All heavy atoms as a GROMACS GRO file, in nm:
protein
  561
    1MET      N    1  -0.504  -1.740  -1.352
    1MET     CA    2  -0.372  -1.788  -1.389
    1MET      C    3  -0.307  -1.853  -1.267
    1MET      O    4  -0.317  -1.800  -1.157
    1MET     CB    5  -0.283  -1.673  -1.435
    1MET     CG    6  -0.329  -1.594  -1.555
    1MET     SD    7  -0.328  -1.682  -1.707
    1MET     CE    8  -0.159  -1.710  -1.736
    2GLU      N    9  -0.238  -1.961  -1.290
    2GLU     CA   10  -0.161  -2.024  -1.183
    2GLU      C   11  -0.026  -1.955  -1.173
    2GLU      O   12   0.040  -1.932  -1.274
    2GLU     CB   13  -0.141  -2.173  -1.210
    2GLU     CG   14  -0.066  -2.241  -1.098
    2GLU     CD   15  -0.041  -2.387  -1.125
    2GLU    OE1   16   0.020  -2.418  -1.229
    2GLU    OE2   17  -0.081  -2.469  -1.043
    3VAL      N   18   0.013  -1.920  -1.053
    3VAL     CA   19   0.139  -1.851  -1.028
    3VAL      C   20   0.219  -1.931  -0.927
    3VAL      O   21   0.167  -1.967  -0.821
    3VAL     CB   22   0.116  -1.708  -0.974
    3VAL    CG1   23   0.248  -1.637  -0.953
    3VAL    CG2   24   0.026  -1.629  -1.066
    4LYS      N   25   0.344  -1.961  -0.961
    4LYS     CA   26   0.436  -2.028  -0.868
    4LYS      C   27   0.548  -1.932  -0.838
    4LYS      O   28   0.609  -1.876  -0.930
    4LYS     CB   29   0.492  -2.155  -0.930
    4LYS     CG   30   0.388  -2.261  -0.956
    4LYS     CD   31   0.450  -2.383  -1.019
    4LYS     CE   32   0.342  -2.485  -1.052
    4LYS     NZ   33   0.400  -2.602  -1.119
    5ILE      N   34   0.575  -1.912  -0.709
    5ILE     CA   35   0.676  -1.814  -0.667
    5ILE      C   36   0.781  -1.886  -0.582
    5ILE      O   37   0.748  -1.948  -0.480
    5ILE     CB   38   0.612  -1.701  -0.585
    5ILE    CG1   39   0.500  -1.635  -0.666
    5ILE    CG2   40   0.716  -1.600  -0.543
    5ILE    CD1   41   0.411  -1.544  -0.586
    6GLY      N   42   0.905  -1.875  -0.624
    6GLY     CA   43   1.015  -1.929  -0.547
    6GLY      C   44   1.071  -1.822  -0.456
    6GLY      O   45   1.092  -1.708  -0.498
    7VAL      N   46   1.094  -1.858  -0.330
    7VAL     CA   47   1.145  -1.764  -0.231
    7VAL      C   48   1.278  -1.818  -0.178
    7VAL      O   49   1.289  -1.937  -0.146
    7VAL     CB   50   1.045  -1.746  -0.115
    7VAL    CG1   51   1.096  -1.648  -0.012
    7VAL    CG2   52   0.910  -1.702  -0.167
    8GLN      N   53   1.379  -1.730  -0.172
    8GLN     CA   54   1.510  -1.772  -0.121
    8GLN      C   55   1.499  -1.824   0.021
    8GLN      O   56   1.424  -1.770   0.102
    8GLN     CB   57   1.606  -1.654  -0.125
    8GLN     CG   58   1.639  -1.606  -0.262
    8GLN     CD   59   1.729  -1.484  -0.259
    8GLN    OE1   60   1.776  -1.442  -0.153
    8GLN    NE2   61   1.752  -1.425  -0.375
    9HIS      N   62   1.573  -1.930   0.049
    9HIS     CA   63   1.582  -1.990   0.182
    9HIS      C   64   1.448  -2.048   0.229
    9HIS      O   65   1.425  -2.060   0.350
    9HIS     CB   66   1.636  -1.891   0.286
    9HIS     CG   67   1.762  -1.824   0.244
    9HIS    ND1   68   1.879  -1.892   0.223
    9HIS    CD2   69   1.788  -1.695   0.214
    9HIS    CE1   70   1.972  -1.807   0.185
    9HIS    NE2   71   1.920  -1.686   0.178
   10ALA      N   72   1.359  -2.080   0.137
   10ALA     CA   73   1.232  -2.144   0.170
   10ALA      C   74   1.229  -2.279   0.098
   10ALA      O   75   1.260  -2.287  -0.021
   10ALA     CB   76   1.114  -2.059   0.126
   11PRO      N   77   1.192  -2.385   0.170
   11PRO     CA   78   1.198  -2.518   0.109
   11PRO      C   79   1.089  -2.543   0.002
   11PRO      O   80   1.107  -2.628  -0.083
   11PRO     CB   81   1.179  -2.612   0.227
   11PRO     CG   82   1.108  -2.532   0.329
   11PRO     CD   83   1.152  -2.390   0.309
   12ARG      N   84   0.980  -2.470   0.007
   12ARG     CA   85   0.871  -2.492  -0.088
   12ARG      C   86   0.837  -2.364  -0.161
   12ARG      O   87   0.855  -2.254  -0.108
   12ARG     CB   88   0.747  -2.541  -0.013
   12ARG     CG   89   0.766  -2.678   0.048
   12ARG     CD   90   0.652  -2.725   0.132
   12ARG     NE   91   0.522  -2.680   0.086
   12ARG     CZ   92   0.411  -2.693   0.155
   12ARG    NH1   93   0.414  -2.749   0.273
   12ARG    NH2   94   0.296  -2.652   0.108
   13GLU      N   95   0.784  -2.379  -0.280
   13GLU     CA   96   0.738  -2.263  -0.356
   13GLU      C   97   0.596  -2.228  -0.314
   13GLU      O   98   0.524  -2.310  -0.258
   13GLU     CB   99   0.744  -2.290  -0.506
   13GLU     CG  100   0.653  -2.402  -0.552
   13GLU     CD  101   0.677  -2.441  -0.696
   13GLU    OE1  102   0.774  -2.395  -0.757
   13GLU    OE2  103   0.597  -2.520  -0.748
   14ILE      N  104   0.557  -2.105  -0.340
   14ILE     CA  105   0.422  -2.058  -0.312
   14ILE      C  106   0.343  -2.073  -0.441
   14ILE      O  107   0.386  -2.026  -0.546
   14ILE     CB  108   0.423  -1.911  -0.266
   14ILE    CG1  109   0.502  -1.898  -0.136
   14ILE    CG2  110   0.281  -1.859  -0.250
   14ILE    CD1  111   0.531  -1.754  -0.097
   15VAL      N  112   0.228  -2.140  -0.433
   15VAL     CA  113   0.144  -2.160  -0.551
   15VAL      C  114   0.008  -2.098  -0.522
   15VAL      O  115  -0.052  -2.124  -0.418
   15VAL     CB  116   0.126  -2.311  -0.582
   15VAL    CG1  117   0.038  -2.330  -0.704
   15VAL    CG2  118   0.262  -2.377  -0.602
   16LEU      N  119  -0.039  -2.014  -0.615
   16LEU     CA  120  -0.171  -1.955  -0.599
   16LEU      C  121  -0.237  -1.939  -0.734
   16LEU      O  122  -0.172  -1.937  -0.838
   16LEU     CB  123  -0.165  -1.822  -0.524
   16LEU     CG  124  -0.084  -1.708  -0.584
   16LEU    CD1  125  -0.177  -1.610  -0.654
   16LEU    CD2  126  -0.010  -1.638  -0.474
   17GLU      N  127  -0.368  -1.927  -0.733
   17GLU     CA  128  -0.449  -1.906  -0.852
   17GLU      C  129  -0.495  -1.761  -0.850
   17GLU      O  130  -0.569  -1.721  -0.761
   17GLU     CB  131  -0.568  -2.002  -0.852
   17GLU     CG  132  -0.647  -2.004  -0.979
   17GLU     CD  133  -0.572  -2.071  -1.094
   17GLU    OE1  134  -0.488  -2.159  -1.070
   17GLU    OE2  135  -0.600  -2.032  -1.209
   18SER      N  136  -0.451  -1.683  -0.947
   18SER     CA  137  -0.483  -1.541  -0.952
   18SER      C  138  -0.589  -1.513  -1.057
   18SER      O  139  -0.595  -1.580  -1.160
   18SER     CB  140  -0.357  -1.460  -0.984
   18SER     OG  141  -0.388  -1.324  -0.999
   19GLY      N  142  -0.669  -1.412  -1.032
   19GLY     CA  143  -0.770  -1.370  -1.127
   19GLY      C  144  -0.718  -1.273  -1.231
   19GLY      O  145  -0.790  -1.234  -1.323
   20LEU      N  146  -0.590  -1.234  -1.220
   20LEU     CA  147  -0.529  -1.140  -1.314
   20LEU      C  148  -0.487  -1.212  -1.441
   20LEU      O  149  -0.460  -1.332  -1.441
   20LEU     CB  150  -0.408  -1.073  -1.250
   20LEU     CG  151  -0.431  -0.991  -1.124
   20LEU    CD1  152  -0.299  -0.943  -1.068
   20LEU    CD2  153  -0.522  -0.874  -1.153
   21SER      N  154  -0.474  -1.137  -1.548
   21SER     CA  155  -0.424  -1.193  -1.674
   21SER      C  156  -0.272  -1.204  -1.666
   21SER      O  157  -0.208  -1.149  -1.576
   21SER     CB  158  -0.464  -1.104  -1.791
   21SER     OG  159  -0.393  -0.982  -1.786
   22ALA      N  160  -0.213  -1.273  -1.762
   22ALA     CA  161  -0.068  -1.291  -1.765
   22ALA      C  162   0.004  -1.156  -1.777
   22ALA      O  163   0.106  -1.133  -1.712
   22ALA     CB  164  -0.028  -1.382  -1.880
   23GLU      N  165  -0.051  -1.066  -1.856
   23GLU     CA  166   0.010  -0.934  -1.875
   23GLU      C  167   0.004  -0.851  -1.746
   23GLU      O  168   0.100  -0.783  -1.711
   23GLU     CB  169  -0.059  -0.857  -1.988
   23GLU     CG  170  -0.036  -0.918  -2.126
   23GLU     CD  171  -0.126  -1.037  -2.154
   23GLU    OE1  172  -0.230  -1.054  -2.085
   23GLU    OE2  173  -0.092  -1.116  -2.244
   24GLU      N  174  -0.110  -0.859  -1.676
   24GLU     CA  175  -0.123  -0.786  -1.549
   24GLU      C  176  -0.028  -0.841  -1.444
   24GLU      O  177   0.036  -0.765  -1.370
   24GLU     CB  178  -0.267  -0.793  -1.499
   24GLU     CG  179  -0.366  -0.718  -1.585
   24GLU     CD  180  -0.511  -0.746  -1.550
   24GLU    OE1  181  -0.542  -0.860  -1.507
   24GLU    OE2  182  -0.593  -0.655  -1.566
   25LEU      N  183  -0.015  -0.974  -1.437
   25LEU     CA  184   0.078  -1.036  -1.342
   25LEU      C  185   0.221  -0.997  -1.373
   25LEU      O  186   0.300  -0.966  -1.283
   25LEU     CB  187   0.064  -1.187  -1.345
   25LEU     CG  188  -0.057  -1.245  -1.274
   25LEU    CD1  189  -0.074  -1.391  -1.308
   25LEU    CD2  190  -0.044  -1.227  -1.124
   26GLU      N  191   0.255  -0.997  -1.500
   26GLU     CA  192   0.391  -0.959  -1.540
   26GLU      C  193   0.421  -0.814  -1.501
   26GLU      O  194   0.532  -0.784  -1.455
   26GLU     CB  195   0.408  -0.978  -1.690
   26GLU     CG  196   0.549  -0.957  -1.737
   26GLU     CD  197   0.567  -0.988  -1.885
   26GLU    OE1  198   0.476  -1.046  -1.945
   26GLU    OE2  199   0.673  -0.952  -1.938
   27ALA      N  200   0.325  -0.726  -1.515
   27ALA     CA  201   0.344  -0.586  -1.478
   27ALA      C  202   0.365  -0.571  -1.327
   27ALA      O  203   0.451  -0.494  -1.282
   27ALA     CB  204   0.225  -0.502  -1.523
   28VAL      N  205   0.288  -0.646  -1.247
   28VAL     CA  206   0.302  -0.640  -1.101
   28VAL      C  207   0.440  -0.690  -1.059
   28VAL      O  208   0.508  -0.629  -0.976
   28VAL     CB  209   0.190  -0.723  -1.032
   28VAL    CG1  210   0.216  -0.739  -0.885
   28VAL    CG2  211   0.055  -0.659  -1.055
   29VAL      N  212   0.484  -0.801  -1.119
   29VAL     CA  213   0.615  -0.856  -1.085
   29VAL      C  214   0.726  -0.762  -1.132
   29VAL      O  215   0.824  -0.739  -1.059
   29VAL     CB  216   0.632  -0.997  -1.148
   29VAL    CG1  217   0.774  -1.048  -1.130
   29VAL    CG2  218   0.533  -1.094  -1.086
   30ALA      N  219   0.712  -0.704  -1.250
   30ALA     CA  220   0.814  -0.612  -1.301
   30ALA      C  221   0.826  -0.488  -1.211
   30ALA      O  222   0.937  -0.441  -1.185
   30ALA     CB  223   0.780  -0.569  -1.443
   31ASP      N  224   0.714  -0.436  -1.162
   31ASP     CA  225   0.718  -0.322  -1.071
   31ASP      C  226   0.793  -0.357  -0.943
   31ASP      O  227   0.871  -0.277  -0.891
   31ASP     CB  228   0.576  -0.274  -1.036
   31ASP     CG  229   0.511  -0.199  -1.150
   31ASP    OD1  230   0.581  -0.160  -1.245
   31ASP    OD2  231   0.388  -0.179  -1.143
   32ALA      N  232   0.770  -0.478  -0.894
   32ALA     CA  233   0.838  -0.521  -0.772
   32ALA      C  234   0.988  -0.537  -0.795
   32ALA      O  235   1.071  -0.497  -0.712
   32ALA     CB  236   0.778  -0.652  -0.721
   33LEU      N  237   1.026  -0.593  -0.909
   33LEU     CA  238   1.167  -0.619  -0.935
   33LEU      C  239   1.244  -0.493  -0.972
   33LEU      O  240   1.366  -0.488  -0.952
   33LEU     CB  241   1.181  -0.724  -1.045
   33LEU     CG  242   1.135  -0.864  -1.007
   33LEU    CD1  243   1.146  -0.957  -1.126
   33LEU    CD2  244   1.215  -0.918  -0.890
   34THR      N  245   1.178  -0.392  -1.026
   34THR     CA  246   1.248  -0.268  -1.061
   34THR      C  247   1.264  -0.175  -0.942
   34THR      O  248   1.325  -0.070  -0.954
   34THR     CB  249   1.176  -0.194  -1.174
   34THR    OG1  250   1.042  -0.168  -1.135
   34THR    CG2  251   1.179  -0.273  -1.304
   35GLY      N  252   1.206  -0.212  -0.828
   35GLY     CA  253   1.224  -0.132  -0.708
   35GLY      C  254   1.114  -0.032  -0.682
   35GLY      O  255   1.125   0.050  -0.591
   36LYS      N  256   1.007  -0.034  -0.761
   36LYS     CA  257   0.897   0.060  -0.737
   36LYS      C  258   0.822   0.027  -0.608
   36LYS      O  259   0.764   0.115  -0.546
   36LYS     CB  260   0.799   0.057  -0.855
   36LYS     CG  261   0.858   0.114  -0.982
   36LYS     CD  262   0.758   0.116  -1.094
   36LYS     CE  263   0.821   0.173  -1.220
   36LYS     NZ  264   0.728   0.169  -1.333
   37THR      N  265   0.824  -0.101  -0.569
   37THR     CA  266   0.764  -0.143  -0.443
   37THR      C  267   0.862  -0.234  -0.371
   37THR      O  268   0.946  -0.298  -0.434
   37THR     CB  269   0.631  -0.219  -0.465
   37THR    OG1  270   0.657  -0.336  -0.542
   37THR    CG2  271   0.528  -0.133  -0.535
   38GLN      N  272   0.851  -0.241  -0.240
   38GLN     CA  273   0.938  -0.328  -0.160
   38GLN      C  274   0.882  -0.468  -0.144
   38GLN      O  275   0.952  -0.559  -0.104
   38GLN     CB  276   0.960  -0.266  -0.021
   38GLN     CG  277   1.033  -0.134  -0.026
   38GLN     CD  278   1.174  -0.149  -0.081
   38GLN    OE1  279   1.246  -0.241  -0.047
   38GLN    NE2  280   1.212  -0.057  -0.170
   39LEU      N  281   0.752  -0.484  -0.173
   39LEU     CA  282   0.685  -0.613  -0.158
   39LEU      C  283   0.616  -0.652  -0.287
   39LEU      O  284   0.557  -0.567  -0.355
   39LEU     CB  285   0.579  -0.607  -0.048
   39LEU     CG  286   0.625  -0.587   0.095
   39LEU    CD1  287   0.505  -0.566   0.186
   39LEU    CD2  288   0.705  -0.707   0.142
   40LEU      N  289   0.620  -0.781  -0.319
   40LEU     CA  290   0.536  -0.835  -0.425
   40LEU      C  291   0.405  -0.875  -0.358
   40LEU      O  292   0.404  -0.958  -0.269
   40LEU     CB  293   0.601  -0.956  -0.490
   40LEU     CG  294   0.515  -1.032  -0.591
   40LEU    CD1  295   0.478  -0.942  -0.708
   40LEU    CD2  296   0.586  -1.156  -0.641
   41SER      N  297   0.298  -0.812  -0.397
   41SER     CA  298   0.167  -0.834  -0.335
   41SER      C  299   0.072  -0.892  -0.438
   41SER      O  300   0.044  -0.829  -0.540
   41SER     CB  301   0.112  -0.702  -0.282
   41SER     OG  302  -0.018  -0.720  -0.234
   42LEU      N  303   0.024  -1.014  -0.412
   42LEU     CA  304  -0.072  -1.080  -0.501
   42LEU      C  305  -0.189  -1.133  -0.418
   42LEU      O  306  -0.171  -1.175  -0.304
   42LEU     CB  307  -0.007  -1.197  -0.575
   42LEU     CG  308   0.105  -1.162  -0.672
   42LEU    CD1  309   0.171  -1.289  -0.724
   42LEU    CD2  310   0.051  -1.080  -0.787
   43THR      N  311  -0.308  -1.131  -0.478
   43THR     CA  312  -0.427  -1.184  -0.413
   43THR      C  313  -0.481  -1.297  -0.498
   43THR      O  314  -0.496  -1.282  -0.619
   43THR     CB  315  -0.534  -1.074  -0.398
   43THR    OG1  316  -0.477  -0.965  -0.327
   43THR    CG2  317  -0.655  -1.126  -0.322
   44ASP      N  318  -0.510  -1.412  -0.434
   44ASP     CA  319  -0.561  -1.525  -0.511
   44ASP      C  320  -0.713  -1.515  -0.528
   44ASP      O  321  -0.776  -1.423  -0.476
   44ASP     CB  322  -0.519  -1.658  -0.450
   44ASP     CG  323  -0.586  -1.691  -0.318
   44ASP    OD1  324  -0.666  -1.610  -0.270
   44ASP    OD2  325  -0.559  -1.799  -0.265
   45VAL      N  326  -0.770  -1.611  -0.600
   45VAL     CA  327  -0.912  -1.607  -0.630
   45VAL      C  328  -1.000  -1.628  -0.507
   45VAL      O  329  -1.118  -1.594  -0.508
   45VAL     CB  330  -0.950  -1.710  -0.740
   45VAL    CG1  331  -0.886  -1.673  -0.872
   45VAL    CG2  332  -0.911  -1.850  -0.699
   46LYS      N  333  -0.944  -1.680  -0.399
   46LYS     CA  334  -1.018  -1.701  -0.274
   46LYS      C  335  -1.007  -1.582  -0.180
   46LYS      O  336  -1.062  -1.582  -0.072
   46LYS     CB  337  -0.969  -1.827  -0.204
   46LYS     CG  338  -0.995  -1.953  -0.282
   46LYS     CD  339  -0.943  -2.073  -0.208
   46LYS     CE  340  -0.964  -2.199  -0.291
   46LYS     NZ  341  -0.909  -2.317  -0.224
   47GLY      N  342  -0.931  -1.480  -0.220
   47GLY     CA  343  -0.918  -1.360  -0.138
   47GLY      C  344  -0.797  -1.359  -0.047
   47GLY      O  345  -0.774  -1.264   0.026
   48ARG      N  346  -0.715  -1.464  -0.051
   48ARG     CA  347  -0.595  -1.471   0.032
   48ARG      C  348  -0.489  -1.381  -0.029
   48ARG      O  349  -0.461  -1.386  -0.148
   48ARG     CB  350  -0.544  -1.615   0.037
   48ARG     CG  351  -0.422  -1.633   0.122
   48ARG     CD  352  -0.378  -1.776   0.124
   48ARG     NE  353  -0.332  -1.813  -0.009
   48ARG     CZ  354  -0.246  -1.910  -0.033
   48ARG    NH1  355  -0.200  -1.984   0.065
   48ARG    NH2  356  -0.208  -1.938  -0.157
   49LYS      N  357  -0.427  -1.297   0.052
   49LYS     CA  358  -0.325  -1.204   0.004
   49LYS      C  359  -0.187  -1.257   0.043
   49LYS      O  360  -0.165  -1.296   0.158
   49LYS     CB  361  -0.347  -1.066   0.065
   49LYS     CG  362  -0.265  -0.958   0.001
   49LYS     CD  363  -0.316  -0.822   0.040
   49LYS     CE  364  -0.272  -0.725  -0.066
   49LYS     NZ  365  -0.333  -0.596  -0.050
   50VAL      N  366  -0.096  -1.254  -0.053
   50VAL     CA  367   0.041  -1.302  -0.031
   50VAL      C  368   0.135  -1.184  -0.051
   50VAL      O  369   0.130  -1.116  -0.153
   50VAL     CB  370   0.075  -1.415  -0.131
   50VAL    CG1  371   0.218  -1.459  -0.113
   50VAL    CG2  372  -0.020  -1.532  -0.114
   51LEU      N  373   0.220  -1.158   0.048
   51LEU     CA  374   0.319  -1.051   0.043
   51LEU      C  375   0.458  -1.113   0.054
   51LEU      O  376   0.485  -1.186   0.149
   51LEU     CB  377   0.298  -0.952   0.157
   51LEU     CG  378   0.162  -0.884   0.164
   51LEU    CD1  379   0.147  -0.808   0.293
   51LEU    CD2  380   0.143  -0.791   0.046
   52ILE      N  381   0.544  -1.080  -0.041
   52ILE     CA  382   0.679  -1.136  -0.042
   52ILE      C  383   0.778  -1.022  -0.061
   52ILE      O  384   0.764  -0.943  -0.155
   52ILE     CB  385   0.695  -1.238  -0.156
   52ILE    CG1  386   0.590  -1.348  -0.143
   52ILE    CG2  387   0.835  -1.297  -0.156
   52ILE    CD1  388   0.572  -1.429  -0.267
   53PRO      N  389   0.879  -1.012   0.026
   53PRO     CA  390   0.982  -0.909   0.007
   53PRO      C  391   1.053  -0.931  -0.127
   53PRO      O  392   1.092  -1.043  -0.159
   53PRO     CB  393   1.077  -0.929   0.124
   53PRO     CG  394   1.003  -1.011   0.223
   53PRO     CD  395   0.903  -1.091   0.146
   54THR      N  396   1.068  -0.827  -0.205
   54THR     CA  397   1.124  -0.841  -0.339
   54THR      C  398   1.270  -0.887  -0.338
   54THR      O  399   1.314  -0.954  -0.431
   54THR     CB  400   1.114  -0.709  -0.417
   54THR    OG1  401   1.177  -0.606  -0.343
   54THR    CG2  402   0.970  -0.674  -0.444
   55ASP      N  403   1.343  -0.858  -0.231
   55ASP     CA  404   1.482  -0.902  -0.226
   55ASP      C  405   1.495  -1.051  -0.197
   55ASP      O  406   1.604  -1.106  -0.203
   55ASP     CB  407   1.560  -0.820  -0.124
   55ASP     CG  408   1.508  -0.834   0.018
   55ASP    OD1  409   1.392  -0.877   0.035
   55ASP    OD2  410   1.584  -0.801   0.111
   56ARG      N  411   1.384  -1.121  -0.169
   56ARG     CA  412   1.385  -1.265  -0.142
   56ARG      C  413   1.328  -1.348  -0.258
   56ARG      O  414   1.322  -1.469  -0.249
   56ARG     CB  415   1.304  -1.297  -0.016
   56ARG     CG  416   1.360  -1.234   0.109
   56ARG     CD  417   1.488  -1.301   0.146
   56ARG     NE  418   1.539  -1.242   0.268
   56ARG     CZ  419   1.666  -1.228   0.294
   56ARG    NH1  420   1.756  -1.268   0.207
   56ARG    NH2  421   1.706  -1.174   0.405
   57LEU      N  422   1.287  -1.283  -0.367
   57LEU     CA  423   1.231  -1.356  -0.481
   57LEU      C  424   1.339  -1.434  -0.555
   57LEU      O  425   1.445  -1.381  -0.584
   57LEU     CB  426   1.165  -1.259  -0.580
   57LEU     CG  427   1.031  -1.200  -0.539
   57LEU    CD1  428   0.986  -1.099  -0.643
   57LEU    CD2  429   0.927  -1.307  -0.523
   58SER      N  430   1.312  -1.560  -0.584
   58SER     CA  431   1.400  -1.641  -0.667
   58SER      C  432   1.348  -1.646  -0.810
   58SER      O  433   1.422  -1.625  -0.905
   58SER     CB  434   1.411  -1.783  -0.613
   58SER     OG  435   1.473  -1.784  -0.489
   59TYR      N  436   1.219  -1.679  -0.823
   59TYR     CA  437   1.158  -1.685  -0.955
   59TYR      C  438   1.007  -1.671  -0.942
   59TYR      O  439   0.950  -1.691  -0.835
   59TYR     CB  440   1.191  -1.816  -1.027
   59TYR     CG  441   1.137  -1.939  -0.958
   59TYR    CD1  442   1.009  -1.987  -0.986
   59TYR    CD2  443   1.212  -2.006  -0.863
   59TYR    CE1  444   0.959  -2.099  -0.922
   59TYR    CE2  445   1.163  -2.118  -0.799
   59TYR     CZ  446   1.037  -2.165  -0.829
   59TYR     OH  447   0.988  -2.274  -0.766
   60VAL      N  448   0.944  -1.633  -1.052
   60VAL     CA  449   0.798  -1.627  -1.061
   60VAL      C  450   0.759  -1.697  -1.190
   60VAL      O  451   0.802  -1.656  -1.298
   60VAL     CB  452   0.746  -1.482  -1.061
   60VAL    CG1  453   0.594  -1.479  -1.076
   60VAL    CG2  454   0.787  -1.410  -0.934
   61ASP      N  455   0.682  -1.804  -1.177
   61ASP     CA  456   0.638  -1.883  -1.292
   61ASP      C  457   0.489  -1.854  -1.314
   61ASP      O  458   0.407  -1.886  -1.229
   61ASP     CB  459   0.661  -2.031  -1.266
   61ASP     CG  460   0.617  -2.120  -1.380
   61ASP    OD1  461   0.605  -2.070  -1.494
   61ASP    OD2  462   0.596  -2.239  -1.356
   62ILE      N  463   0.457  -1.792  -1.427
   62ILE     CA  464   0.319  -1.760  -1.460
   62ILE      C  465   0.270  -1.866  -1.559
   62ILE      O  466   0.321  -1.875  -1.671
   62ILE     CB  467   0.306  -1.619  -1.521
   62ILE    CG1  468   0.359  -1.516  -1.422
   62ILE    CG2  469   0.162  -1.590  -1.560
   62ILE    CD1  470   0.370  -1.376  -1.478
   63GLY      N  471   0.174  -1.948  -1.514
   63GLY     CA  472   0.125  -2.058  -1.597
   63GLY      C  473   0.002  -2.019  -1.676
   63GLY      O  474  -0.040  -1.904  -1.680
   64GLU      N  475  -0.055  -2.120  -1.738
   64GLU     CA  476  -0.177  -2.100  -1.815
   64GLU      C  477  -0.298  -2.102  -1.723
   64GLU      O  478  -0.294  -2.161  -1.615
   64GLU     CB  479  -0.190  -2.211  -1.919
   64GLU     CG  480  -0.080  -2.208  -2.023
   64GLU     CD  481  -0.099  -2.316  -2.127
   64GLU    OE1  482  -0.208  -2.373  -2.137
   64GLU    OE2  483  -0.003  -2.342  -2.198
   65PRO      N  484  -0.407  -2.041  -1.766
   65PRO     CA  485  -0.528  -2.046  -1.683
   65PRO      C  486  -0.575  -2.189  -1.669
   65PRO      O  487  -0.572  -2.266  -1.765
   65PRO     CB  488  -0.630  -1.962  -1.759
   65PRO     CG  489  -0.568  -1.924  -1.887
   65PRO     CD  490  -0.426  -1.967  -1.887
   66SER      N  491  -0.613  -2.227  -1.549
   66SER     CA  492  -0.659  -2.363  -1.526
   66SER      C  493  -0.808  -2.373  -1.557
   66SER      O  494  -0.886  -2.285  -1.524
   66SER     CB  495  -0.633  -2.406  -1.381
   66SER     OG  496  -0.704  -2.324  -1.294
   67VAL      N  497  -0.843  -2.481  -1.623
   67VAL     CA  498  -0.982  -2.507  -1.656
   67VAL      C  499  -1.024  -2.629  -1.576
   67VAL      O  500  -0.963  -2.734  -1.584
   67VAL     CB  501  -0.999  -2.535  -1.807
   67VAL    CG1  502  -1.142  -2.568  -1.839
   67VAL    CG2  503  -0.950  -2.416  -1.887
   68ARG      N  504  -1.127  -2.613  -1.496
   68ARG     CA  505  -1.173  -2.725  -1.414
   68ARG      C  506  -1.258  -2.819  -1.499
   68ARG      O  507  -1.350  -2.776  -1.567
   68ARG     CB  508  -1.254  -2.673  -1.297
   68ARG     CG  509  -1.172  -2.589  -1.204
   68ARG     CD  510  -1.248  -2.567  -1.074
   68ARG     NE  511  -1.172  -2.484  -0.987
   68ARG     CZ  512  -1.094  -2.531  -0.891
   68ARG    NH1  513  -1.082  -2.658  -0.872
   68ARG    NH2  514  -1.027  -2.449  -0.813
   69LYS      N  515  -1.222  -2.946  -1.494
   69LYS     CA  516  -1.298  -3.047  -1.567
   69LYS      C  517  -1.391  -3.116  -1.470
   69LYS      O  518  -1.354  -3.149  -1.358
   69LYS     CB  519  -1.202  -3.148  -1.631
   69LYS     CG  520  -1.113  -3.082  -1.735
   69LYS     CD  521  -1.019  -3.180  -1.797
   69LYS     CE  522  -0.929  -3.109  -1.896
   69LYS     NZ  523  -0.831  -3.197  -1.955
   70VAL      N  524  -1.510  -3.142  -1.516
   70VAL     CA  525  -1.611  -3.205  -1.432
   70VAL      C  526  -1.659  -3.331  -1.502
   70VAL      O  527  -1.683  -3.331  -1.622
   70VAL     CB  528  -1.732  -3.109  -1.408
   70VAL    CG1  529  -1.837  -3.177  -1.324
   70VAL    CG2  530  -1.683  -2.981  -1.343
   71GLY      N  531  -1.672  -3.437  -1.426
   71GLY     CA  532  -1.727  -3.561  -1.483
   71GLY      C  533  -1.619  -3.661  -1.515
   71GLY      O  534  -1.501  -3.641  -1.491
   72PHE      N  535  -1.664  -3.772  -1.573
   72PHE     CA  536  -1.573  -3.882  -1.602
   72PHE      C  537  -1.564  -3.907  -1.751
   72PHE      O  538  -1.530  -4.016  -1.794
   72PHE     CB  539  -1.623  -4.009  -1.531
   72PHE     CG  540  -1.620  -3.997  -1.382
   72PHE    CD1  541  -1.734  -3.966  -1.312
   72PHE    CD2  542  -1.503  -4.017  -1.313
   72PHE    CE1  543  -1.732  -3.954  -1.176
   72PHE    CE2  544  -1.500  -4.005  -1.176
   72PHE     CZ  545  -1.616  -3.974  -1.106
   73GLY      N  546  -1.593  -3.808  -1.832
   73GLY     CA  547  -1.589  -3.824  -1.977
   73GLY      C  548  -1.448  -3.845  -2.029
   73GLY      O  549  -1.350  -3.817  -1.964
   74ALA      N  550  -1.439  -3.894  -2.152
   74ALA     CA  551  -1.310  -3.913  -2.215
   74ALA      C  552  -1.248  -3.778  -2.248
   74ALA      O  553  -1.316  -3.683  -2.280
   74ALA     CB  554  -1.327  -3.996  -2.342
   75VAL      N  555  -1.117  -3.775  -2.240
   75VAL     CA  556  -1.045  -3.651  -2.266
   75VAL      C  557  -1.023  -3.632  -2.414
   75VAL      O  558  -0.992  -3.709  -2.490
   75VAL     CB  559  -0.912  -3.648  -2.191
   75VAL    CG1  560  -0.836  -3.521  -2.218
   75VAL    CG2  561  -0.936  -3.664  -2.044
   0.00000   0.00000   0.00000
């Protein structure tokens, strides 16, 4: 799933591709926003870990899973 995260006082959003489902991502974000954790911690498909303080979150956009297209065929 593609995840876009807005951070307060940051000029750009954080974009990563996660191996989690939409429901799993929503649960992780909900835990962070309800105060169960102080950091939103996500790992992308390449193994890069992103930690964001929950008090700095502006928004989290959970997109659809990306499908890589190969070739020059008609869409």
